[in-house]
PDB file of the backbone (N, CA, C, O) and the ligand in Angstrom, with CONECT records:
HET     ZN  A 101       1
ATOM      1  N   MET A   1       2.260 -14.718   2.796  1.00  0.00           N
ATOM      2  CA  MET A   1       1.456 -13.650   3.416  1.00  0.00           C
ATOM      3  C   MET A   1       0.417 -13.155   2.427  1.00  0.00           C
ATOM      4  O   MET A   1       0.544 -12.067   1.864  1.00  0.00           O
ATOM      5  N   ASN A   2      -0.594 -13.953   2.226  1.00  0.00           N
ATOM      6  CA  ASN A   2      -1.610 -13.567   1.260  1.00  0.00           C
ATOM      7  C   ASN A   2      -2.934 -13.187   1.908  1.00  0.00           C
ATOM      8  O   ASN A   2      -3.973 -13.153   1.249  1.00  0.00           O
ATOM      9  N   THR A   3      -2.885 -12.903   3.201  1.00  0.00           N
ATOM     10  CA  THR A   3      -4.127 -12.504   3.854  1.00  0.00           C
ATOM     11  C   THR A   3      -4.552 -11.113   3.403  1.00  0.00           C
ATOM     12  O   THR A   3      -3.719 -10.235   3.175  1.00  0.00           O
ATOM     13  N   LYS A   4      -5.834 -10.933   3.281  1.00  0.00           N
ATOM     14  CA  LYS A   4      -6.367  -9.633   2.862  1.00  0.00           C
ATOM     15  C   LYS A   4      -6.533  -8.691   4.052  1.00  0.00           C
ATOM     16  O   LYS A   4      -6.968  -7.550   3.896  1.00  0.00           O
ATOM     17  N   ASN A   5      -6.182  -9.182   5.246  1.00  0.00           N
ATOM     18  CA  ASN A   5      -6.432  -8.373   6.435  1.00  0.00           C
ATOM     19  C   ASN A   5      -5.255  -7.493   6.835  1.00  0.00           C
ATOM     20  O   ASN A   5      -5.325  -6.752   7.815  1.00  0.00           O
ATOM     21  N   ILE A   6      -4.187  -7.582   6.076  1.00  0.00           N
ATOM     22  CA  ILE A   6      -3.037  -6.733   6.358  1.00  0.00           C
ATOM     23  C   ILE A   6      -3.415  -5.273   6.099  1.00  0.00           C
ATOM     24  O   ILE A   6      -3.940  -4.932   5.039  1.00  0.00           O
ATOM     25  N   SER A   7      -3.142  -4.434   7.073  1.00  0.00           N
ATOM     26  CA  SER A   7      -3.414  -3.019   6.835  1.00  0.00           C
ATOM     27  C   SER A   7      -2.205  -2.407   6.140  1.00  0.00           C
ATOM     28  O   SER A   7      -1.077  -2.515   6.622  1.00  0.00           O
ATOM     29  N   THR A   8      -2.448  -1.779   5.031  1.00  0.00           N
ATOM     30  CA  THR A   8      -1.384  -1.172   4.262  1.00  0.00           C
ATOM     31  C   THR A   8      -1.298   0.306   4.619  1.00  0.00           C
ATOM     32  O   THR A   8      -2.311   1.001   4.696  1.00  0.00           O
ATOM     33  N   THR A   9      -0.088   0.767   4.833  1.00  0.00           N
ATOM     34  CA  THR A   9       0.092   2.192   5.103  1.00  0.00           C
ATOM     35  C   THR A   9       0.212   2.931   3.780  1.00  0.00           C
ATOM     36  O   THR A   9       1.123   2.670   2.994  1.00  0.00           O
ATOM     37  N   TYR A  10      -0.683   3.826   3.544  1.00  0.00           N
ATOM     38  CA  TYR A  10      -0.654   4.581   2.311  1.00  0.00           C
ATOM     39  C   TYR A  10       0.088   5.891   2.544  1.00  0.00           C
ATOM     40  O   TYR A  10      -0.384   6.785   3.245  1.00  0.00           O
ATOM     41  N   ILE A  11       1.257   5.971   1.934  1.00  0.00           N
ATOM     42  CA  ILE A  11       2.076   7.160   2.114  1.00  0.00           C
ATOM     43  C   ILE A  11       2.071   7.946   0.811  1.00  0.00           C
ATOM     44  O   ILE A  11       2.585   7.478  -0.205  1.00  0.00           O
ATOM     45  N   PHE A  12       1.510   9.098   0.840  1.00  0.00           N
ATOM     46  CA  PHE A  12       1.566   9.930  -0.350  1.00  0.00           C
ATOM     47  C   PHE A  12       1.441  11.383   0.070  1.00  0.00           C
ATOM     48  O   PHE A  12       1.032  11.696   1.188  1.00  0.00           O
ATOM     49  N   ASP A  13       1.799  12.248  -0.840  1.00  0.00           N
ATOM     50  CA  ASP A  13       1.762  13.667  -0.575  1.00  0.00           C
ATOM     51  C   ASP A  13       0.394  14.195  -0.982  1.00  0.00           C
ATOM     52  O   ASP A  13       0.097  14.349  -2.167  1.00  0.00           O
ATOM     53  N   GLU A  14      -0.409  14.461  -0.008  1.00  0.00           N
ATOM     54  CA  GLU A  14      -1.790  14.894  -0.231  1.00  0.00           C
ATOM     55  C   GLU A  14      -1.872  16.119  -1.142  1.00  0.00           C
ATOM     56  O   GLU A  14      -2.819  16.279  -1.912  1.00  0.00           O
ATOM     57  N   GLU A  15      -0.860  16.976  -1.035  1.00  0.00           N
ATOM     58  CA  GLU A  15      -0.839  18.207  -1.836  1.00  0.00           C
ATOM     59  C   GLU A  15      -0.477  17.915  -3.287  1.00  0.00           C
ATOM     60  O   GLU A  15      -0.933  18.593  -4.208  1.00  0.00           O
ATOM     61  N   LYS A  16       0.350  16.893  -3.467  1.00  0.00           N
ATOM     62  CA  LYS A  16       1.007  16.716  -4.753  1.00  0.00           C
ATOM     63  C   LYS A  16       0.354  15.664  -5.638  1.00  0.00           C
ATOM     64  O   LYS A  16       0.469  15.721  -6.862  1.00  0.00           O
ATOM     65  N   ILE A  17      -0.322  14.716  -5.032  1.00  0.00           N
ATOM     66  CA  ILE A  17      -0.815  13.573  -5.807  1.00  0.00           C
ATOM     67  C   ILE A  17      -1.858  14.050  -6.831  1.00  0.00           C
ATOM     68  O   ILE A  17      -2.723  14.867  -6.516  1.00  0.00           O
ATOM     69  N   CYS A  18      -1.760  13.524  -8.054  1.00  0.00           N
ATOM     70  CA  CYS A  18      -2.674  13.977  -9.103  1.00  0.00           C
ATOM     71  C   CYS A  18      -4.003  13.207  -9.016  1.00  0.00           C
ATOM     72  O   CYS A  18      -4.094  12.188  -8.330  1.00  0.00           O
ATOM     73  N   ASP A  19      -4.994  13.691  -9.696  1.00  0.00           N
ATOM     74  CA  ASP A  19      -6.324  13.077  -9.612  1.00  0.00           C
ATOM     75  C   ASP A  19      -6.327  11.637 -10.106  1.00  0.00           C
ATOM     76  O   ASP A  19      -7.018  10.781  -9.554  1.00  0.00           O
ATOM     77  N   ASP A  20      -5.535  11.376 -11.168  1.00  0.00           N
ATOM     78  CA  ASP A  20      -5.491  10.008 -11.696  1.00  0.00           C
ATOM     79  C   ASP A  20      -4.922   9.043 -10.667  1.00  0.00           C
ATOM     80  O   ASP A  20      -5.437   7.938 -10.493  1.00  0.00           O
ATOM     81  N   CYS A  21      -3.853   9.463  -9.980  1.00  0.00           N
ATOM     82  CA  CYS A  21      -3.272   8.599  -8.949  1.00  0.00           C
ATOM     83  C   CYS A  21      -4.214   8.483  -7.763  1.00  0.00           C
ATOM     84  O   CYS A  21      -4.364   7.408  -7.183  1.00  0.00           O
ATOM     85  N   ARG A  22      -4.834   9.573  -7.411  1.00  0.00           N
ATOM     86  CA  ARG A  22      -5.772   9.528  -6.300  1.00  0.00           C
ATOM     87  C   ARG A  22      -6.870   8.484  -6.554  1.00  0.00           C
ATOM     88  O   ARG A  22      -7.348   7.825  -5.630  1.00  0.00           O
ATOM     89  N   SER A  23      -7.251   8.355  -7.815  1.00  0.00           N
ATOM     90  CA  SER A  23      -8.320   7.415  -8.157  1.00  0.00           C
ATOM     91  C   SER A  23      -7.865   5.956  -8.023  1.00  0.00           C
ATOM     92  O   SER A  23      -8.695   5.048  -8.025  1.00  0.00           O
ATOM     93  N   LEU A  24      -6.552   5.730  -7.907  1.00  0.00           N
ATOM     94  CA  LEU A  24      -6.055   4.358  -7.737  1.00  0.00           C
ATOM     95  C   LEU A  24      -5.912   3.961  -6.271  1.00  0.00           C
ATOM     96  O   LEU A  24      -5.718   2.785  -5.963  1.00  0.00           O
ATOM     97  N   LEU A  25      -6.003   4.912  -5.384  1.00  0.00           N
ATOM     98  CA  LEU A  25      -5.787   4.618  -3.970  1.00  0.00           C
ATOM     99  C   LEU A  25      -6.752   3.541  -3.490  1.00  0.00           C
ATOM    100  O   LEU A  25      -7.968   3.636  -3.658  1.00  0.00           O
ATOM    101  N   LYS A  26      -6.159   2.510  -2.885  1.00  0.00           N
ATOM    102  CA  LYS A  26      -6.930   1.413  -2.302  1.00  0.00           C
ATOM    103  C   LYS A  26      -7.741   0.623  -3.331  1.00  0.00           C
ATOM    104  O   LYS A  26      -8.699  -0.062  -2.972  1.00  0.00           O
ATOM    105  N   LYS A  27      -7.367   0.715  -4.591  1.00  0.00           N
ATOM    106  CA  LYS A  27      -8.078  -0.053  -5.611  1.00  0.00           C
ATOM    107  C   LYS A  27      -7.470  -1.448  -5.752  1.00  0.00           C
ATOM    108  O   LYS A  27      -6.296  -1.665  -5.452  1.00  0.00           O
ATOM    109  N   ASP A  28      -8.287  -2.375  -6.211  1.00  0.00           N
ATOM    110  CA  ASP A  28      -7.823  -3.750  -6.323  1.00  0.00           C
ATOM    111  C   ASP A  28      -7.135  -3.991  -7.667  1.00  0.00           C
ATOM    112  O   ASP A  28      -6.962  -3.074  -8.470  1.00  0.00           O
ATOM    113  N   ARG A  29      -6.747  -5.252  -7.889  1.00  0.00           N
ATOM    114  CA  ARG A  29      -5.921  -5.585  -9.054  1.00  0.00           C
ATOM    115  C   ARG A  29      -6.649  -5.414 -10.377  1.00  0.00           C
ATOM    116  O   ARG A  29      -6.010  -5.409 -11.429  1.00  0.00           O
ATOM    117  N   PHE A  30      -7.964  -5.275 -10.352  1.00  0.00           N
ATOM    118  CA  PHE A  30      -8.714  -5.162 -11.612  1.00  0.00           C
ATOM    119  C   PHE A  30      -8.758  -3.736 -12.149  1.00  0.00           C
ATOM    120  O   PHE A  30      -9.142  -3.499 -13.295  1.00  0.00           O
ATOM    121  N   ARG A  31      -8.360  -2.800 -11.306  1.00  0.00           N
ATOM    122  CA  ARG A  31      -8.357  -1.404 -11.732  1.00  0.00           C
ATOM    123  C   ARG A  31      -7.238  -1.185 -12.757  1.00  0.00           C
ATOM    124  O   ARG A  31      -6.076  -1.463 -12.462  1.00  0.00           O
ATOM    125  N   PRO A  32      -7.573  -0.686 -13.969  1.00  0.00           N
ATOM    126  CA  PRO A  32      -6.523  -0.534 -14.980  1.00  0.00           C
ATOM    127  C   PRO A  32      -5.564   0.626 -14.697  1.00  0.00           C
ATOM    128  O   PRO A  32      -5.845   1.526 -13.907  1.00  0.00           O
ATOM    129  N   VAL A  33      -4.440   0.558 -15.370  1.00  0.00           N
ATOM    130  CA  VAL A  33      -3.403   1.590 -15.301  1.00  0.00           C
ATOM    131  C   VAL A  33      -3.944   2.917 -15.840  1.00  0.00           C
ATOM    132  O   VAL A  33      -4.702   2.918 -16.810  1.00  0.00           O
ATOM    133  N   HIS A  34      -3.577   4.020 -15.242  1.00  0.00           N
ATOM    134  CA  HIS A  34      -3.990   5.303 -15.829  1.00  0.00           C
ATOM    135  C   HIS A  34      -2.950   5.830 -16.812  1.00  0.00           C
ATOM    136  O   HIS A  34      -1.812   5.360 -16.835  1.00  0.00           O
ATOM    137  N   LYS A  35      -3.338   6.785 -17.605  1.00  0.00           N
ATOM    138  CA  LYS A  35      -2.578   7.167 -18.802  1.00  0.00           C
ATOM    139  C   LYS A  35      -1.213   7.782 -18.522  1.00  0.00           C
ATOM    140  O   LYS A  35      -0.346   7.776 -19.397  1.00  0.00           O
ATOM    141  N   ASN A  36      -1.007   8.306 -17.331  1.00  0.00           N
ATOM    142  CA  ASN A  36       0.259   8.974 -17.039  1.00  0.00           C
ATOM    143  C   ASN A  36       1.248   8.127 -16.254  1.00  0.00           C
ATOM    144  O   ASN A  36       2.282   8.621 -15.805  1.00  0.00           O
ATOM    145  N   LEU A  37       0.931   6.873 -16.097  1.00  0.00           N
ATOM    146  CA  LEU A  37       1.870   5.989 -15.401  1.00  0.00           C
ATOM    147  C   LEU A  37       2.883   5.420 -16.388  1.00  0.00           C
ATOM    148  O   LEU A  37       2.530   4.984 -17.484  1.00  0.00           O
ATOM    149  N   ILE A  38       4.134   5.434 -15.983  1.00  0.00           N
ATOM    150  CA  ILE A  38       5.215   4.872 -16.782  1.00  0.00           C
ATOM    151  C   ILE A  38       5.640   3.564 -16.132  1.00  0.00           C
ATOM    152  O   ILE A  38       5.914   3.515 -14.933  1.00  0.00           O
ATOM    153  N   LEU A  39       5.693   2.500 -16.938  1.00  0.00           N
ATOM    154  CA  LEU A  39       6.113   1.199 -16.418  1.00  0.00           C
ATOM    155  C   LEU A  39       7.626   1.176 -16.253  1.00  0.00           C
ATOM    156  O   LEU A  39       8.363   1.351 -17.224  1.00  0.00           O
ATOM    157  N   ASN A  40       8.088   0.961 -15.031  1.00  0.00           N
ATOM    158  CA  ASN A  40       9.528   0.971 -14.758  1.00  0.00           C
ATOM    159  C   ASN A  40      10.116  -0.424 -14.625  1.00  0.00           C
ATOM    160  O   ASN A  40      11.272  -0.658 -14.979  1.00  0.00           O
ATOM    161  N   ASN A  41       9.325  -1.336 -14.118  1.00  0.00           N
ATOM    162  CA  ASN A  41       9.886  -2.647 -13.827  1.00  0.00           C
ATOM    163  C   ASN A  41       8.758  -3.675 -13.732  1.00  0.00           C
ATOM    164  O   ASN A  41       7.637  -3.357 -13.336  1.00  0.00           O
ATOM    165  N   VAL A  42       9.082  -4.905 -14.101  1.00  0.00           N
ATOM    166  CA  VAL A  42       8.127  -6.003 -13.961  1.00  0.00           C
ATOM    167  C   VAL A  42       8.847  -7.148 -13.269  1.00  0.00           C
ATOM    168  O   VAL A  42       9.954  -7.520 -13.659  1.00  0.00           O
ATOM    169  N   ILE A  43       8.227  -7.699 -12.256  1.00  0.00           N
ATOM    170  CA  ILE A  43       8.780  -8.874 -11.592  1.00  0.00           C
ATOM    171  C   ILE A  43       7.792 -10.016 -11.780  1.00  0.00           C
ATOM    172  O   ILE A  43       6.632  -9.923 -11.381  1.00  0.00           O
ATOM    173  N   ASN A  44       8.269 -11.093 -12.393  1.00  0.00           N
ATOM    174  CA  ASN A  44       7.411 -12.250 -12.639  1.00  0.00           C
ATOM    175  C   ASN A  44       7.637 -13.276 -11.545  1.00  0.00           C
ATOM    176  O   ASN A  44       8.716 -13.859 -11.440  1.00  0.00           O
ATOM    177  N   ASN A  45       6.638 -13.488 -10.752  1.00  0.00           N
ATOM    178  CA  ASN A  45       6.715 -14.470  -9.668  1.00  0.00           C
ATOM    179  C   ASN A  45       5.866 -15.681 -10.009  1.00  0.00           C
ATOM    180  O   ASN A  45       4.666 -15.568 -10.261  1.00  0.00           O
ATOM    181  N   LYS A  46       6.501 -16.829 -10.012  1.00  0.00           N
ATOM    182  CA  LYS A  46       5.729 -18.058 -10.170  1.00  0.00           C
ATOM    183  C   LYS A  46       5.449 -18.627  -8.786  1.00  0.00           C
ATOM    184  O   LYS A  46       6.363 -19.054  -8.081  1.00  0.00           O
ATOM    185  N   MET A  47       4.185 -18.627  -8.410  1.00  0.00           N
ATOM    186  CA  MET A  47       3.814 -19.111  -7.090  1.00  0.00           C
ATOM    187  C   MET A  47       2.990 -20.386  -7.237  1.00  0.00           C
ATOM    188  O   MET A  47       2.559 -20.742  -8.334  1.00  0.00           O
ATOM    189  N   ILE A  48       2.784 -21.051  -6.138  1.00  0.00           N
ATOM    190  CA  ILE A  48       1.938 -22.247  -6.150  1.00  0.00           C
ATOM    191  C   ILE A  48       0.539 -21.888  -6.655  1.00  0.00           C
ATOM    192  O   ILE A  48      -0.111 -22.673  -7.345  1.00  0.00           O
ATOM    193  N   THR A  49       0.099 -20.694  -6.298  1.00  0.00           N
ATOM    194  CA  THR A  49      -1.245 -20.245  -6.658  1.00  0.00           C
ATOM    195  C   THR A  49      -1.334 -19.782  -8.113  1.00  0.00           C
ATOM    196  O   THR A  49      -2.418 -19.448  -8.592  1.00  0.00           O
ATOM    197  N   GLY A  50      -0.202 -19.762  -8.815  1.00  0.00           N
ATOM    198  CA  GLY A  50      -0.216 -19.287 -10.195  1.00  0.00           C
ATOM    199  C   GLY A  50       0.733 -18.130 -10.378  1.00  0.00           C
ATOM    200  O   GLY A  50       1.609 -17.884  -9.549  1.00  0.00           O
ATOM    201  N   GLN A  51       0.551 -17.430 -11.462  1.00  0.00           N
ATOM    202  CA  GLN A  51       1.418 -16.315 -11.779  1.00  0.00           C
ATOM    203  C   GLN A  51       1.038 -15.098 -10.934  1.00  0.00           C
ATOM    204  O   GLN A  51      -0.112 -14.660 -10.950  1.00  0.00           O
ATOM    205  N   GLU A  52       2.010 -14.557 -10.197  1.00  0.00           N
ATOM    206  CA  GLU A  52       1.749 -13.408  -9.329  1.00  0.00           C
ATOM    207  C   GLU A  52       2.703 -12.291  -9.727  1.00  0.00           C
ATOM    208  O   GLU A  52       3.711 -12.059  -9.059  1.00  0.00           O
ATOM    209  N   ASP A  53       2.390 -11.615 -10.792  1.00  0.00           N
ATOM    210  CA  ASP A  53       3.317 -10.614 -11.299  1.00  0.00           C
ATOM    211  C   ASP A  53       3.153  -9.276 -10.588  1.00  0.00           C
ATOM    212  O   ASP A  53       2.065  -8.905 -10.147  1.00  0.00           O
ATOM    213  N   GLU A  54       4.277  -8.566 -10.493  1.00  0.00           N
ATOM    214  CA  GLU A  54       4.265  -7.228  -9.907  1.00  0.00           C
ATOM    215  C   GLU A  54       4.756  -6.234 -10.942  1.00  0.00           C
ATOM    216  O   GLU A  54       5.792  -6.436 -11.575  1.00  0.00           O
ATOM    217  N   PHE A  55       4.008  -5.172 -11.102  1.00  0.00           N
ATOM    218  CA  PHE A  55       4.365  -4.128 -12.053  1.00  0.00           C
ATOM    219  C   PHE A  55       4.651  -2.850 -11.278  1.00  0.00           C
ATOM    220  O   PHE A  55       3.868  -2.434 -10.424  1.00  0.00           O
ATOM    221  N   TYR A  56       5.782  -2.240 -11.591  1.00  0.00           N
ATOM    222  CA  TYR A  56       6.171  -1.024 -10.887  1.00  0.00           C
ATOM    223  C   TYR A  56       6.036   0.175 -11.813  1.00  0.00           C
ATOM    224  O   TYR A  56       6.581   0.191 -12.916  1.00  0.00           O
ATOM    225  N   TYR A  57       5.306   1.169 -11.350  1.00  0.00           N
ATOM    226  CA  TYR A  57       5.033   2.340 -12.162  1.00  0.00           C
ATOM    227  C   TYR A  57       5.429   3.598 -11.425  1.00  0.00           C
ATOM    228  O   TYR A  57       5.480   3.631 -10.196  1.00  0.00           O
ATOM    229  N   SER A  58       5.713   4.648 -12.206  1.00  0.00           N
ATOM    230  CA  SER A  58       5.776   5.978 -11.613  1.00  0.00           C
ATOM    231  C   SER A  58       4.933   6.913 -12.474  1.00  0.00           C
ATOM    232  O   SER A  58       4.765   6.707 -13.676  1.00  0.00           O
ATOM    233  N   CYS A  59       4.412   7.940 -11.823  1.00  0.00           N
ATOM    234  CA  CYS A  59       3.515   8.857 -12.511  1.00  0.00           C
ATOM    235  C   CYS A  59       4.306  10.032 -13.065  1.00  0.00           C
ATOM    236  O   CYS A  59       5.099  10.647 -12.352  1.00  0.00           O
ATOM    237  N   ARG A  60       4.089  10.340 -14.332  1.00  0.00           N
ATOM    238  CA  ARG A  60       4.840  11.430 -14.941  1.00  0.00           C
ATOM    239  C   ARG A  60       4.294  12.794 -14.521  1.00  0.00           C
ATOM    240  O   ARG A  60       4.936  13.815 -14.764  1.00  0.00           O
ATOM    241  N   VAL A  61       3.144  12.821 -13.908  1.00  0.00           N
ATOM    242  CA  VAL A  61       2.558  14.085 -13.474  1.00  0.00           C
ATOM    243  C   VAL A  61       2.979  14.426 -12.043  1.00  0.00           C
ATOM    244  O   VAL A  61       3.455  15.530 -11.776  1.00  0.00           O
ATOM    245  N   CYS A  62       2.803  13.485 -11.141  1.00  0.00           N
ATOM    246  CA  CYS A  62       3.011  13.807  -9.718  1.00  0.00           C
ATOM    247  C   CYS A  62       4.143  13.002  -9.076  1.00  0.00           C
ATOM    248  O   CYS A  62       4.430  13.184  -7.892  1.00  0.00           O
ATOM    249  N   SER A  63       4.794  12.110  -9.844  1.00  0.00           N
ATOM    250  CA  SER A  63       5.936  11.313  -9.362  1.00  0.00           C
ATOM    251  C   SER A  63       5.579  10.264  -8.317  1.00  0.00           C
ATOM    252  O   SER A  63       6.467   9.644  -7.733  1.00  0.00           O
ATOM    253  N   THR A  64       4.310  10.065  -8.082  1.00  0.00           N
ATOM    254  CA  THR A  64       3.914   8.994  -7.174  1.00  0.00           C
ATOM    255  C   THR A  64       4.330   7.650  -7.771  1.00  0.00           C
ATOM    256  O   THR A  64       4.193   7.433  -8.975  1.00  0.00           O
ATOM    257  N   THR A  65       4.836   6.756  -6.932  1.00  0.00           N
ATOM    258  CA  THR A  65       5.283   5.454  -7.422  1.00  0.00           C
ATOM    259  C   THR A  65       4.379   4.354  -6.876  1.00  0.00           C
ATOM    260  O   THR A  65       3.955   4.380  -5.721  1.00  0.00           O
ATOM    261  N   TRP A  66       4.103   3.392  -7.743  1.00  0.00           N
ATOM    262  CA  TRP A  66       3.118   2.356  -7.451  1.00  0.00           C
ATOM    263  C   TRP A  66       3.668   0.971  -7.704  1.00  0.00           C
ATOM    264  O   TRP A  66       4.547   0.768  -8.542  1.00  0.00           O
ATOM    265  N   ARG A  67       3.132   0.031  -6.961  1.00  0.00           N
ATOM    266  CA  ARG A  67       3.297  -1.382  -7.289  1.00  0.00           C
ATOM    267  C   ARG A  67       1.909  -1.920  -7.574  1.00  0.00           C
ATOM    268  O   ARG A  67       0.982  -1.706  -6.793  1.00  0.00           O
ATOM    269  N   HIS A  68       1.762  -2.618  -8.690  1.00  0.00           N
ATOM    270  CA  HIS A  68       0.486  -3.201  -9.057  1.00  0.00           C
ATOM    271  C   HIS A  68       0.642  -4.713  -9.068  1.00  0.00           C
ATOM    272  O   HIS A  68       1.337  -5.266  -9.920  1.00  0.00           O
ATOM    273  N   GLU A  69       0.005  -5.369  -8.137  1.00  0.00           N
ATOM    274  CA  GLU A  69       0.056  -6.825  -8.062  1.00  0.00           C
ATOM    275  C   GLU A  69      -1.187  -7.370  -8.733  1.00  0.00           C
ATOM    276  O   GLU A  69      -2.313  -7.075  -8.332  1.00  0.00           O
ATOM    277  N   THR A  70      -0.960  -8.176  -9.771  1.00  0.00           N
ATOM    278  CA  THR A  70      -2.083  -8.593 -10.603  1.00  0.00           C
ATOM    279  C   THR A  70      -2.497 -10.039 -10.381  1.00  0.00           C
ATOM    280  O   THR A  70      -3.487 -10.492 -10.955  1.00  0.00           O
ATOM    281  N   GLY A  71      -1.760 -10.763  -9.565  1.00  0.00           N
ATOM    282  CA  GLY A  71      -2.083 -12.171  -9.338  1.00  0.00           C
ATOM    283  C   GLY A  71      -3.300 -12.349  -8.456  1.00  0.00           C
ATOM    284  O   GLY A  71      -3.825 -11.399  -7.876  1.00  0.00           O
ATOM    285  N   LYS A  72      -3.731 -13.599  -8.372  1.00  0.00           N
ATOM    286  CA  LYS A  72      -4.917 -13.913  -7.565  1.00  0.00           C
ATOM    287  C   LYS A  72      -4.755 -13.494  -6.116  1.00  0.00           C
ATOM    288  O   LYS A  72      -5.702 -13.041  -5.473  1.00  0.00           O
ATOM    289  N   GLY A  73      -3.521 -13.655  -5.606  1.00  0.00           N
ATOM    290  CA  GLY A  73      -3.260 -13.285  -4.221  1.00  0.00           C
ATOM    291  C   GLY A  73      -2.749 -11.860  -4.081  1.00  0.00           C
ATOM    292  O   GLY A  73      -2.363 -11.432  -2.993  1.00  0.00           O
ATOM    293  N   GLY A  74      -2.750 -11.123  -5.200  1.00  0.00           N
ATOM    294  CA  GLY A  74      -2.174  -9.780  -5.192  1.00  0.00           C
ATOM    295  C   GLY A  74      -3.041  -8.775  -4.458  1.00  0.00           C
ATOM    296  O   GLY A  74      -4.250  -8.951  -4.309  1.00  0.00           O
ATOM    297  N   PHE A  75      -2.384  -7.714  -4.004  1.00  0.00           N
ATOM    298  CA  PHE A  75      -3.093  -6.691  -3.239  1.00  0.00           C
ATOM    299  C   PHE A  75      -3.611  -5.565  -4.127  1.00  0.00           C
ATOM    300  O   PHE A  75      -4.217  -4.612  -3.637  1.00  0.00           O
ATOM    301  N   GLY A  76      -3.378  -5.673  -5.411  1.00  0.00           N
ATOM    302  CA  GLY A  76      -3.814  -4.584  -6.280  1.00  0.00           C
ATOM    303  C   GLY A  76      -2.842  -3.413  -6.239  1.00  0.00           C
ATOM    304  O   GLY A  76      -1.627  -3.604  -6.279  1.00  0.00           O
ATOM    305  N   TRP A  77      -3.372  -2.223  -6.159  1.00  0.00           N
ATOM    306  CA  TRP A  77      -2.546  -1.020  -6.226  1.00  0.00           C
ATOM    307  C   TRP A  77      -2.019  -0.655  -4.862  1.00  0.00           C
ATOM    308  O   TRP A  77      -2.773  -0.504  -3.901  1.00  0.00           O
ATOM    309  N   GLN A  78      -0.692  -0.516  -4.794  1.00  0.00           N
ATOM    310  CA  GLN A  78      -0.074  -0.120  -3.541  1.00  0.00           C
ATOM    311  C   GLN A  78       0.937   0.973  -3.814  1.00  0.00           C
ATOM    312  O   GLN A  78       1.736   0.892  -4.747  1.00  0.00           O
ATOM    313  N   LEU A  79       0.885   1.992  -2.982  1.00  0.00           N
ATOM    314  CA  LEU A  79       1.894   3.028  -3.068  1.00  0.00           C
ATOM    315  C   LEU A  79       3.223   2.456  -2.594  1.00  0.00           C
ATOM    316  O   LEU A  79       3.269   1.666  -1.652  1.00  0.00           O
ATOM    317  N   THR A  80       4.275   2.851  -3.239  1.00  0.00           N
ATOM    318  CA  THR A  80       5.576   2.434  -2.726  1.00  0.00           C
ATOM    319  C   THR A  80       6.193   3.625  -1.999  1.00  0.00           C
ATOM    320  O   THR A  80       5.958   3.803  -0.804  1.00  0.00           O
ATOM    321  N   LYS A  81       6.968   4.430  -2.690  1.00  0.00           N
ATOM    322  CA  LYS A  81       7.469   5.624  -2.024  1.00  0.00           C
ATOM    323  C   LYS A  81       7.396   6.780  -3.001  1.00  0.00           C
ATOM    324  O   LYS A  81       7.231   6.592  -4.207  1.00  0.00           O
ATOM    325  N   ILE A  82       7.520   7.956  -2.469  1.00  0.00           N
ATOM    326  CA  ILE A  82       7.494   9.140  -3.319  1.00  0.00           C
ATOM    327  C   ILE A  82       8.897   9.680  -3.460  1.00  0.00           C
ATOM    328  O   ILE A  82       9.565   9.950  -2.462  1.00  0.00           O
ATOM    329  N   ASP A  83       9.347   9.840  -4.678  1.00  0.00           N
ATOM    330  CA  ASP A  83      10.648  10.464  -4.928  1.00  0.00           C
ATOM    331  C   ASP A  83      10.545  11.950  -4.632  1.00  0.00           C
ATOM    332  O   ASP A  83       9.657  12.637  -5.137  1.00  0.00           O
ATOM    333  N   SER A  84      11.449  12.429  -3.822  1.00  0.00           N
ATOM    334  CA  SER A  84      11.386  13.858  -3.512  1.00  0.00           C
ATOM    335  C   SER A  84      12.562  14.582  -4.129  1.00  0.00           C
ATOM    336  O   SER A  84      12.687  15.797  -3.980  1.00  0.00           O
TER     337      SER A  84
HETATM  338 ZN    ZN A 101      -0.009  10.931 -10.508  1.00  0.00          ZN2+
END
């Protein structure tokens, strides 16, 4: 499922999300990590298309959690869920 036409549901707390996280919304894989993100997990996927790694972050300011797909077929920055 590497089509770019998938609509992603962005779930976040409009009141709570910090400016740094807001700046990552809908950004692609080339957008760098912001300073308040903590790396929680890395999943290394070897695909036919090459290395498709996923990096999981949470924000120390607003607790927003992210998945960053950096591979060629990756979707870039995606919200996962918000810890409440
Ligand atoms: Zn944040």
